[in-house]
C-alpha positions as YAML, in Angstrom:
chain: A
units: angstrom
residues:
- id: 1
  name: MET
  ca: [-10.62, 31.42, -24.88]
- id: 2
  name: LEU
  ca: [-9.66, 32.38, -28.47]
- id: 3
  name: LYS
  ca: [-9.56, 29.13, -29.78]
- id: 4
  name: ARG
  ca: [-13.47, 28.60, -28.73]
- id: 5
  name: PHE
  ca: [-14.40, 31.45, -30.55]
- id: 6
  name: LYS
  ca: [-12.78, 30.72, -33.54]
- id: 7
  name: GLN
  ca: [-14.57, 27.03, -33.77]
- id: 8
  name: ARG
  ca: [-17.48, 28.52, -32.70]
- id: 9
  name: PHE
  ca: [-17.22, 30.84, -36.54]
- id: 10
  name: GLN
  ca: [-15.64, 28.17, -38.25]
- id: 11
  name: ALA
  ca: [-18.62, 26.36, -38.09]
- id: 12
  name: SER
  ca: [-21.00, 29.03, -38.06]
- id: 13
  name: SER
  ca: [-19.47, 29.98, -41.49]
- id: 14
  name: GLN
  ca: [-19.62, 26.70, -42.91]
- id: 15
  name: GLU
  ca: [-23.38, 26.68, -41.58]
- id: 16
  name: ASP
  ca: [-23.60, 30.41, -43.21]
- id: 17
  name: GLY
  ca: [-21.38, 28.55, -46.36]
- id: 18
  name: VAL
  ca: [-19.68, 31.27, -46.33]
- id: 19
  name: ASP
  ca: [-16.19, 29.52, -45.95]
- id: 20
  name: LEU
  ca: [-17.38, 27.76, -49.99]
- id: 21
  name: SER
  ca: [-15.54, 29.80, -52.42]
- id: 22
  name: THR
  ca: [-17.44, 30.46, -55.74]
- id: 23
  name: ARG
  ca: [-15.43, 27.60, -57.36]
- id: 24
  name: GLU
  ca: [-16.21, 25.11, -55.15]
- id: 25
  name: ILE
  ca: [-20.39, 25.44, -55.19]
- id: 26
  name: LYS
  ca: [-20.12, 25.73, -58.80]
- id: 27
  name: GLU
  ca: [-18.98, 22.35, -58.16]
- id: 28
  name: LEU
  ca: [-20.95, 21.34, -56.08]
- id: 29
  name: HIS
  ca: [-24.45, 22.26, -58.03]
- id: 30
  name: LEU
  ca: [-22.63, 20.14, -60.94]
- id: 31
  name: ASP
  ca: [-22.57, 17.60, -58.69]
- id: 32
  name: LEU
  ca: [-26.28, 18.20, -58.27]
- id: 33
  name: THR
  ca: [-26.98, 18.24, -61.26]
- id: 34
  name: GLN
  ca: [-25.27, 15.10, -61.97]
- id: 35
  name: GLN
  ca: [-27.40, 13.07, -59.09]
- id: 36
  name: LEU
  ca: [-30.17, 14.71, -60.11]
- id: 37
  name: GLN
  ca: [-30.28, 13.38, -64.15]
- id: 38
  name: THR
  ca: [-28.61, 10.10, -62.67]
- id: 39
  name: VAL
  ca: [-31.57, 9.80, -60.49]
- id: 40
  name: ASP
  ca: [-34.51, 10.52, -62.72]
- id: 41
  name: GLU
  ca: [-33.29, 7.89, -65.22]
- id: 42
  name: LYS
  ca: [-33.45, 5.54, -62.39]
- id: 43
  name: ILE
  ca: [-37.08, 7.33, -61.78]
- id: 44
  name: LEU
  ca: [-38.26, 5.73, -65.69]
- id: 45
  name: ARG
  ca: [-36.74, 2.23, -65.06]
- id: 46
  name: ALA
  ca: [-38.62, 2.00, -61.54]
- id: 47
  name: ILE
  ca: [-41.56, 2.76, -63.64]
- id: 48
  name: ASP
  ca: [-40.97, 0.12, -65.99]
- id: 49
  name: ARG
  ca: [-39.94, -2.24, -63.89]
- id: 50
  name: ASN
  ca: [-43.01, -1.36, -62.65]
- id: 51
  name: ASN
  ca: [-41.79, -0.62, -58.89]
- id: 52
  name: TYR
  ca: [-43.53, 1.34, -57.04]
- id: 53
  name: THR
  ca: [-41.40, 1.64, -53.55]
- id: 54
  name: LEU
  ca: [-38.26, 2.08, -55.18]
- id: 55
  name: PHE
  ca: [-39.84, 5.33, -57.92]
- id: 56
  name: SER
  ca: [-41.72, 5.70, -53.65]
- id: 57
  name: ASP
  ca: [-38.51, 6.27, -53.03]
- id: 58
  name: LEU
  ca: [-36.82, 7.89, -55.59]
- id: 59
  name: ILE
  ca: [-39.33, 10.76, -55.88]
- id: 60
  name: ILE
  ca: [-37.95, 12.11, -51.96]
- id: 61
  name: GLU
  ca: [-34.38, 11.74, -52.75]
- id: 62
  name: ARG
  ca: [-35.55, 13.83, -55.76]
- id: 63
  name: LYS
  ca: [-36.93, 16.56, -53.91]
- id: 64
  name: ARG
  ca: [-34.11, 16.39, -51.71]
- id: 65
  name: ILE
  ca: [-31.09, 16.59, -54.85]
- id: 66
  name: HIS
  ca: [-34.04, 19.59, -55.53]
- id: 67
  name: LEU
  ca: [-33.65, 20.92, -51.52]
- id: 68
  name: ALA
  ca: [-29.77, 21.12, -51.82]
- id: 69
  name: ILE
  ca: [-29.83, 22.70, -55.72]
- id: 70
  name: HIS
  ca: [-31.98, 25.83, -54.50]
- id: 71
  name: THR
  ca: [-29.72, 25.94, -51.63]
- id: 72
  name: VAL
  ca: [-26.40, 25.52, -53.70]
- id: 73
  name: GLU
  ca: [-27.73, 28.44, -56.37]
- id: 74
  name: THR
  ca: [-29.82, 30.74, -53.36]
- id: 75
  name: ALA
  ca: [-25.55, 30.47, -51.66]
- id: 76
  name: LEU
  ca: [-24.46, 31.33, -55.30]
- id: 77
  name: ASP
  ca: [-26.77, 34.44, -55.89]
- id: 78
  name: GLN
  ca: [-25.13, 35.51, -51.98]
- id: 79
  name: THR
  ca: [-22.06, 35.18, -53.07]
- id: 80
  name: ASN
  ca: [-22.28, 37.20, -56.61]
- id: 81
  name: GLN
  ca: [-25.09, 40.05, -54.56]
- id: 82
  name: ARG
  ca: [-21.74, 40.29, -52.14]
- id: 83
  name: ARG
  ca: [-19.21, 40.43, -54.59]
- id: 84
  name: PHE
  ca: [-21.42, 43.26, -56.66]
- id: 85
  name: PHE
  ca: [-22.27, 45.66, -53.82]
- id: 86
  name: SER
  ca: [-18.65, 45.06, -52.39]
- id: 87
  name: SER
  ca: [-16.59, 46.77, -55.84]
- id: 88
  name: ILE
  ca: [-20.06, 48.18, -57.11]
- id: 89
  name: ALA
  ca: [-22.33, 49.92, -54.31]
- id: 90
  name: ILE
  ca: [-18.91, 51.47, -53.47]
- id: 91
  name: ALA
  ca: [-18.60, 53.40, -57.15]
- id: 92
  name: THR
  ca: [-22.40, 53.74, -56.59]
- id: 93
  name: MET
  ca: [-22.40, 55.43, -53.33]
- id: 94
  name: SER
  ca: [-19.74, 57.92, -54.26]
- id: 95
  name: THR
  ca: [-21.02, 58.87, -57.25]
- id: 96
  name: LYS
  ca: [-24.70, 59.69, -55.27]
- id: 97
  name: LEU
  ca: [-22.62, 61.25, -52.64]
- id: 98
  name: GLU
  ca: [-20.88, 63.41, -55.26]
- id: 99
  name: ASP
  ca: [-23.70, 64.19, -56.32]
- id: 100
  name: SER
  ca: [-25.41, 64.90, -53.66]
- id: 101
  name: LEU
  ca: [-22.57, 66.92, -52.35]
- id: 102
  name: SER
  ca: [-22.55, 69.05, -55.83]
- id: 103
  name: SER
  ca: [-26.41, 69.50, -55.26]
- id: 104
  name: ILE
  ca: [-26.07, 70.77, -52.19]
- id: 105
  name: ASN
  ca: [-23.86, 72.79, -53.15]
- id: 106
  name: ASN
  ca: [-25.42, 74.83, -56.09]
- id: 107
  name: THR
  ca: [-28.12, 74.50, -53.35]
- id: 108
  name: SER
  ca: [-26.12, 76.84, -50.80]
- id: 109
  name: ARG
  ca: [-24.49, 79.55, -54.51]
- id: 110
  name: ASN
  ca: [-28.30, 79.78, -55.24]
- id: 111
  name: ILE
  ca: [-29.32, 80.46, -51.61]
- id: 112
  name: THR
  ca: [-26.29, 82.63, -50.81]
- id: 113
  name: GLY
  ca: [-26.26, 84.60, -53.91]
- id: 114
  name: ASN
  ca: [-30.41, 85.10, -53.20]
- id: 115
  name: VAL
  ca: [-29.44, 86.22, -49.70]
- id: 116
  name: ILE
  ca: [-26.92, 88.98, -51.34]
- id: 117
  name: ASN
  ca: [-29.31, 90.03, -53.92]
- id: 118
  name: ARG
  ca: [-31.88, 90.93, -51.32]
- id: 119
  name: ALA
  ca: [-29.80, 92.67, -49.30]
- id: 120
  name: ALA
  ca: [-29.02, 94.73, -52.44]
- id: 121
  name: LYS
  ca: [-32.81, 95.44, -52.72]
- id: 122
  name: GLY
  ca: [-32.83, 95.92, -49.39]
- id: 123
  name: LEU
  ca: [-30.68, 98.68, -49.17]
- id: 124
  name: ALA
  ca: [-30.90, 100.28, -52.45]
- id: 125
  name: TYR
  ca: [-34.98, 100.71, -51.57]
- id: 126
  name: SER
  ca: [-34.16, 102.04, -47.86]
- id: 127
  name: SER
  ca: [-31.12, 104.75, -48.78]
- id: 128
  name: GLN
  ca: [-34.45, 105.97, -52.10]
- id: 129
  name: LEU
  ca: [-36.56, 105.57, -49.45]
- id: 130
  name: SER
  ca: [-34.05, 107.81, -47.31]
- id: 131
  name: GLU
  ca: [-33.23, 110.27, -50.24]
- id: 132
  name: LYS
  ca: [-37.06, 110.78, -50.16]
- id: 133
  name: MET
  ca: [-37.53, 111.23, -46.85]
- id: 134
  name: GLN
  ca: [-35.01, 113.70, -46.94]
- id: 135
  name: HIS
  ca: [-36.44, 115.73, -49.51]
- id: 136
  name: ALA
  ca: [-39.59, 116.10, -48.19]
- id: 137
  name: LEU
  ca: [-38.37, 116.77, -44.72]
- id: 138
  name: GLN
  ca: [-36.63, 119.61, -46.29]
- id: 139
  name: GLN
  ca: [-39.61, 120.41, -48.91]
- id: 140
  name: LEU
  ca: [-41.39, 120.59, -45.42]
- id: 141
  name: SER
  ca: [-39.26, 122.70, -43.53]
- id: 142
  name: THR
  ca: [-38.68, 125.39, -47.00]
- id: 143
  name: ARG
  ca: [-42.70, 125.50, -46.49]
- id: 144
  name: LEU
  ca: [-42.81, 125.87, -42.93]
- id: 145
  name: SER
  ca: [-40.26, 128.90, -42.52]
- id: 146
  name: GLN
  ca: [-41.54, 131.11, -45.70]
- id: 147
  name: LEU
  ca: [-44.94, 130.14, -43.16]
- id: 148
  name: SER
  ca: [-43.24, 131.64, -40.59]
- id: 149
  name: GLU
  ca: [-41.76, 134.36, -42.65]
- id: 150
  name: GLN
  ca: [-45.25, 135.41, -43.92]
- id: 151
  name: VAL
  ca: [-46.63, 135.04, -40.32]
- id: 152
  name: ILE
  ca: [-44.01, 137.27, -38.94]
- id: 153
  name: HIS
  ca: [-44.17, 139.77, -41.67]
- id: 154
  name: GLN
  ca: [-48.42, 140.10, -41.37]
- id: 155
  name: ALA
  ca: [-47.81, 140.03, -37.84]
- id: 156
  name: LYS
  ca: [-45.42, 143.15, -37.85]
- id: 157
  name: GLU
  ca: [-47.82, 144.04, -40.47]
- id: 158
  name: ARG
  ca: [-50.63, 144.53, -37.77]
- id: 159
  name: LYS
  ca: [-48.28, 145.91, -35.51]
- id: 160
  name: ASN
  ca: [-47.64, 149.30, -37.64]
- id: 161
  name: LYS
  ca: [-51.95, 149.30, -38.17]
...
């Protein structure tokens, strides 16, 4: 069972071009470029000889080589991207993560500071309000005491008359 899995994995990775190293891909690209030059030379000779059947066959072969070169270049780009993303993307992501964490920390500090400042202002305001209310109640009680003394005094004077 494991052997079949390995064979399938190797077959699919060979189809995807994963098994090829960058050096092998570059060698393949160089070989295909040389084949393309050879076919271009043959096309020129076929045109000089007026051999349009050979010319037609060579044009088809040149299209196949162009397609193969494009495929190899794509595979090379993908391997370069994998290497690029594996090394640089991790560093970039860790930098972004650190920046995000520091931003979150700064924001939480600011929010905490604002909450503490507002709570302190609220306590100071409630303390001032409490003092003003106590002062007002004290004045009212003093005024009521004076009024009650006046009422009592006037009531005694009326009794005495």
